[in-house]
N, C-alpha and C positions, 0 to 999 in steps of 0.2 A: 873846162873840166874834161871834156871829151879828149882834147889834145893832150892834156896833162896826164890822162890815164893810160896813154899808149905804152910808155916804157914801164911803168909799174905793173900793168897787166901782162906785158911780155915777160917781165921778170918772174911773175907768179907762174905763168904757163911753162917757162923753161924749167923752173925748180920742180914743179909737179911732173913734168915730162921726164926729167932725169930720174925721179923717184919711181915713177910708173914703169920705166924701162928696166929697172932693177928688180921689180917684183917678179918672182918665178911664175912662168906661165904653166897652165895645165898641159899635161902631155897630150900630144896630138899625132901619135904615130899613124893613126888610121885616117888622118886627113892630109890632103895635099895642100900645102900653102901656095896660093897663087903668086906668080911673079909680080914684081912691082909694076911692070908695064900693063899686065892684065888687070891689076887692081885699079890703076889710073884710068884705063879704058872703061872699066865698070862704073867708075865714079865720075865720068866725064860731065854728067849733067848736074852733079852736086857741087863740083869744085868751084864753079863761078859764083855760087851763092854768097859765100862770105865776102867776096870782092864787091859784089853788087850791093849787099846790105851795108857793110861797113863803109864802102866808098860813097854810098848814098847819104849816110849819116854824116860822115866827116866832111863830105863835099858840100853839105848844106842842101842837098836835093830832097832828102827824106827826113821827116820827123821819126822819132823812135816808134811811135804807134803805126806810122805808115810803113816803116821797115818791117814791122811784124806782119802787116797785111801782105806785103810783097813776098815775105818768106812763106806764109801759108799758101798763097796762090801758086808760087813756084813749086812747092812740095806737092800740091794737088795736081798740077799739070804734069809734072814729071812722073809721079807715081801712078796716076790713073790713065793718062793719055799717051805719054811717050813710052814709058817702060812697061806700062800695064801690069804693075805689081799689085795694084788694088783695083779690081774691077769696079766700074761705076755702080753696079747693082749692090755692091757691098758698102758703099759710102754711108748709107744710113746707119748701119751697125757700127761703123768706125766713129761716126759722129756721136752716137749714143755712148760708146765707151769713153770717148774723149770728154764728153760732158759729165760723165760719172766722176772722172778724175778731177775735173774743174770744180764739181760740187764738193768733193772732199777737200780741195784746197780752200774753198770758201768757208767750210766748217773750221778748218785750222786757223784761217785768218780771223774769223769771228772770235774764236777763243783768245787768240793772240791780242786782238784789239781790246777785248774785255780786260785782260790782265794789264795791258798798257794803260787803260783808263784808270784802273785801280791805283797803279803806281803813280800816275800823274796827280790823282786826287790826294794821295798821301804825301805829295811833293818829295818823293824819294830821289829822283834825279837831281833836283835843285839842292837838296841837302848834301848829297854826295859831292857835287861840284863845289859847293861852298866850303866843305871840309878840305878838299884838295887845295883850293885856292888859298886857304888860310895857312897852309903848311909850306907853300912854295915860294922861293925867291930866286930861282935859277932856271934858265931856259931849258937846260938838258934834263933837270929833274922834272920840270913841268911836262916835257914831252913823254917821259917815262910814265908819270902819273896819268897823263892824258890818255895814253894807250890803255893802261889798266882800267881807267874809268870807262872808256868807250867799249872795251871788250866786255866788261860787266854789263854795260848798258845794252850792247848788242844781244846779250843772252836774255834780256828781259823785255826789251821794247822792239817793235817793228821799226824798220828804217824810216818810214814816212813820219811817224810820230816823233822819232828822235830828231829828224831834220827840223821839224817845226819847233820843237820844244828846246833842244839843246844848242843848235848852231847859233842862234842869237845870243846865247849866254857865253858860248866859247869864243866867238869871233873877236870881240874887243879885247879880251884877256890875251888871246894868242898874238894879236897885233902888238900889244904892249911888250911881249917877249921877243918881238922881231920875227915872227913866223909869217910867211907870206900866206894870204888868204887862200890862194889856189892850192898851195902845199897842205894847208890845214884841211881843205876839202878832200884831197886825195887820202890823207891819213884817216879822216872820218869815214870815207866810203870803204877803205880797206878794212877797217875795224868792223863796220856794219856787215860787210859781206861774210866775214868770218863768223859773225853772230848768226848767220843763216843756217849754220850747221853745228851750233853749240847748244846743248840743252840749257834750260828747259823749254825755251820757246823757239828753238831752231826749226824754222818752217821746212827747210829742205830735208831735214831728217825725217819728218813725218810724211812728207810727200814721197820720199824714196822708200820708206817702209811700206806705204800703201801701194806704190806703183810696182815694186819688185816683190811684194808679198813676203817681206822679211820682218822678223821681230825687231822692234825699235832698239832693243839693247844690242843686237847684232850690228845694227847700223851705227850706233854710238861707237862701238869698238872699232869698226872699220874706218871711221873717220879720224881716229886719233893721230896717225902719222901725218895726215894731210893738214891737221890743225897746226902741228909744230912746223911743218914746211911753210905754211902761209904765215905763221908767226915770225919765222926768220925773214920772209919777204917783207913783212910789216916793219920789222926793225930796220932793214936796209932802206925802205921807203922813208921812214921817219927821220933817219939821221943822214940821209944823202938827198937833200932837197933838189939837187940838179936833176934827179931822175923824174921829178914831177914838173920841173920848171923849164926843161930844155927847149920845149916848143912854144913857150909863153913869151910874147914880146914884152920887153921892158922888165922882165922878172930878174 
């Protein structure tokens, strides 16, 4: 799944980058924009980080949790020791601020899990899926309804509950329609990550609102263009299986 996600992720990044490049920037007549060379020199210690982290994960040297530790350690060393942007004496206050943000995330996650448990107890996901399955006899229609179902699911459930609850139900049906299990996994993950910024349980919306001190409705409105961009990427990922299976042996 890590390998299968490379090209779909690249597609999303490219589409988002194209849109972001078109968004008008604020006027900066009073600021001198640094040259590319100067910007690269300023970021010389940050540039290797994605290579180290992603190379470690895809190369099999690091687990995801270990990559997170490497990232945190790298940021600490660069910011406090090499570049001295964060003096060591200020680290305790930085830690306190970080833990405050983490505490807010736990509150959001707790509420999300509570709503998830309620929906599971009421068997809402199972009923939705059974309704879709009873109306479908075509692979392409199945994929359309699958995406609609997963988008709605991503708005209501956290990804971990959806994985445990829904994937075992989806997998045998998808195989019957000739959908490769890895391709199904990428479709599932693409839908779920869109769910992270769609109300009412879009966790990233609440984290962003808290972190940047913006009203949640403003955050909702700001994410609308990105929702449709990622929806376009999802359609391409769904109906072009090669994008997910190019690096998978025997696919």
